[in-house]
KOLVO-274812 format. One line per field, with one value per residue (C-alpha): x, y, z. Coordinates in steps of 0.02 Angstrom, whole numbers, plus 50000, padded with zeros to 5 digits. Layout:
N
c1 X_...
c2 Y_...
c3 Z_...
END
This chain:
284
c1 48666_48815_48967_48979_49107_49236_49252_49378_49564_49607_49758_49604_49478_49645_49667_49490_49503_49653_49568_49411_49553_49611_49440_49391_49533_49509_49346_49242_49087_49075_48949_49064_49222_49123_49060_49255_49279_49163_49083_48949_48929_48868_49050_49149_49077_49116_49299_49319_49209_49362_49204_49258_49446_49546_49672_49832_49785_49646_49724_49865_49703_49588_49742_49758_49577_49608_49746_49873_50037_50123_50203_50271_50107_50023_50140_50119_49942_49941_50072_49923_49824_49801_49848_49746_49791_49750_49882_49886_49788_49651_49628_49579_49448_49286_49373_49454_49413_49441_49544_49711_49688_49722_49860_49922_49899_49969_50128_50156_50174_50248_50397_50445_50371_50366_50252_50261_50208_50170_50116_50145_50287_50230_50173_50285_50398_50308_50347_50194_50188_50165_50033_49941_49927_49879_49707_49667_49651_49534_49388_49258_49346_49382_49347_49535_49492_49490_49649_49716_49678_49735_49923_49925_49885_50003_50143_50103_50127_50309_50364_50405_50540_50603_50639_50774_50751_50610_50581_50652_50577_50586_50499_50505_50426_50428_50490_50322_50324_50466_50426_50252_50267_50124_50097_50235_50440_50476_50358_50420_50599_50589_50499_50635_50783_50677_50673_50857_50901_50791_50873_51037_50950_50981_50855_50773_50798_50740_50725_50638_50575_50661_50526_50631_50622_50578_50449_50334_50251_50103_49931_49959_49891_50015_50036_50068_50158_50182_50281_50200_50301_50273_50198_50018_50003_50072_49946_49929_49848_49784_49760_49629_49520_49361_49473_49598_49595_49638_49711_49741_49708_49861_49853_49836_49980_50086_50035_50077_50233_50321_50244_50332_50508_50479_50454_50628_50693_50682_50708_50865_50984_51011_51134_51064_50900_50969_51076_50893_50824_50965_50954_50782_50772_50904_50828_50672
c2 50379_50232_50290_50182_50036_50099_49983_49860_49907_49815_49724_49627_49633_49535_49443_49370_49347_49252_49133_49094_49036_48934_48835_48847_48772_48624_48620_48662_48776_48899_48801_48647_48750_48815_48659_48579_48750_48785_48917_48974_48996_49157_49193_49127_49237_49381_49335_49308_49482_49567_49654_49530_49508_49336_49316_49234_49063_49041_49096_48933_48842_48891_48833_48657_48624_48671_48569_48707_48660_48801_48862_49042_49100_49070_49165_49302_49255_49249_49410_49518_49502_49598_49763_49864_50052_50101_50200_50368_50373_50326_50510_50530_50389_50503_50647_50568_50406_50240_50190_50323_50245_50086_50140_50207_50067_49942_50031_50051_49883_49814_49732_49820_49946_49946_50076_50126_50291_50339_50515_50575_50553_50465_50502_50447_50558_50699_50849_50959_51095_50967_50895_51020_51053_50885_50889_51056_50957_50824_50765_50807_50933_50973_51108_51200_51090_50928_50982_51008_50866_50742_50851_50818_50651_50631_50720_50603_50421_50495_50457_50273_50315_50421_50284_50220_50031_50099_49945_49941_50083_50046_50191_50154_50323_50358_50485_50564_50592_50686_50821_50855_51029_51022_51192_51260_51270_51311_51179_51061_51100_51078_50925_50858_50925_50823_50644_50661_50710_50546_50458_50468_50384_50221_50093_50202_50143_50258_50202_50280_50199_50329_50384_50296_50109_49987_49923_49975_49809_49900_49972_50136_50140_50189_50029_50026_49835_49797_49648_49556_49460_49306_49321_49260_49410_49515_49656_49774_49941_50033_50202_50212_50361_50295_50276_50142_49961_49824_49667_49517_49376_49256_49248_49459_49467_49350_49448_49617_49582_49508_49630_49777_49648_49681_49883_49872_49776_49903_50060_50150_50102_50205_50313_50303_50371_50532_50588_50615_50685_50797_50838_50879_50982_51076_51146_51169
c3 51124_51145_51023_50859_50828_50717_50575_50565_50484_50342_50449_50528_50379_50283_50453_50432_50267_50255_50384_50265_50118_50264_50293_50096_50062_50217_50116_50277_50284_50416_50504_50487_50576_50692_50763_50763_50849_50978_50895_50802_50634_50665_50765_50631_50490_50572_50635_50423_50385_50540_50635_50773_50855_50860_50973_50911_51024_50936_50764_50766_50834_50654_50560_50654_50639_50433_50440_50379_50399_50328_50520_50430_50371_50537_50640_50527_50542_50747_50740_50638_50816_50997_50917_51057_50978_50815_50705_50692_50526_50623_50650_50475_50464_50480_50347_50214_50094_50179_50052_50103_50265_50218_50118_50288_50379_50245_50245_50412_50411_50262_50261_50083_49965_49781_49685_49476_49425_49259_49286_49480_49576_49692_49875_49987_49883_49834_49898_50023_49865_49732_49833_49868_49666_49623_49756_49690_49504_49602_49512_49585_49659_49835_49954_50020_50197_50125_50006_50186_50242_50130_50106_50299_50290_50102_50238_50383_50281_50208_50405_50340_50246_50414_50538_50602_50493_50348_50241_50082_49965_49763_49652_49470_49402_49196_49132_49080_49290_49322_49139_49203_49293_49401_49483_49381_49365_49534_49597_49469_49499_49678_49691_49559_49676_49817_49719_49704_49878_49926_49790_49892_50055_50103_50069_49930_49756_49599_49441_49266_49139_48983_48843_48746_48817_48701_48823_48932_49032_49133_49091_49152_49312_49474_49579_49741_49823_50003_50033_50197_50326_50201_50029_50060_50145_50027_49950_49788_49788_49615_49600_49465_49415_49532_49693_49742_49723_49841_49779_49881_49772_49757_49545_49541_49672_49555_49381_49459_49549_49379_49293_49422_49419_49200_49242_49343_49191_49071_49187_49185_49343_49513_49443_49263_49341_49444_49296_49170_49358_49361_49191_49179_49330_49244_49093_49181
END
């Protein structure tokens, strides 16, 4: 029996989705686009669904036929092609939900990262012990080996912050997350100490929204905003009860971009945020 074809990566799916948007803006059907490009309608559809790869040269041909004059966008789309080697996260493809491997891929390619959390410390800033404690409380309950797969994946994701030139990372954390003692006092204090250490690293900004804030511009869901090489290629991941939801619709991206901007304005500055984290850690 021949080996099954691996599912398309989120990067390839996003490239296809953007090509579809360009086609629709040009007011072309897939059949009309195929006629212009010299390929079948089914090939156009397969490319747009991410099932079929496309070269950088072909992307530029698509853009010309779709009358796209945004050269920065075209260059960014062309740069998304040609990757032969899959990332480290693919080793988890058969053991974890697809949304988690997509998250690692988005982090790997992001030009900047911005996250907001209300109850949990952001995953890229969690200690191993805290991550394991959180996964033990998952609903439905995970088996021991499933917990360890998820912990391993989460810790490997954190390597993005230790690159020679890591993407700028901003974490907006509500005070509630700092005071949740997941796993007990020892684990909770170690987590806050780790947070203080990470806040001193170049490129990492940790901002705390205190209980006394007069505004709270969010619904309470955790949000991860991945900046692309151009704004049109930004992506948002929402952390919701039934799993992660990936959002790339322009109107929704703008909404959450503004929401995160407002959250930053009501948060304490970096110095005051560190002082509050230190105060809470001492009190545990």
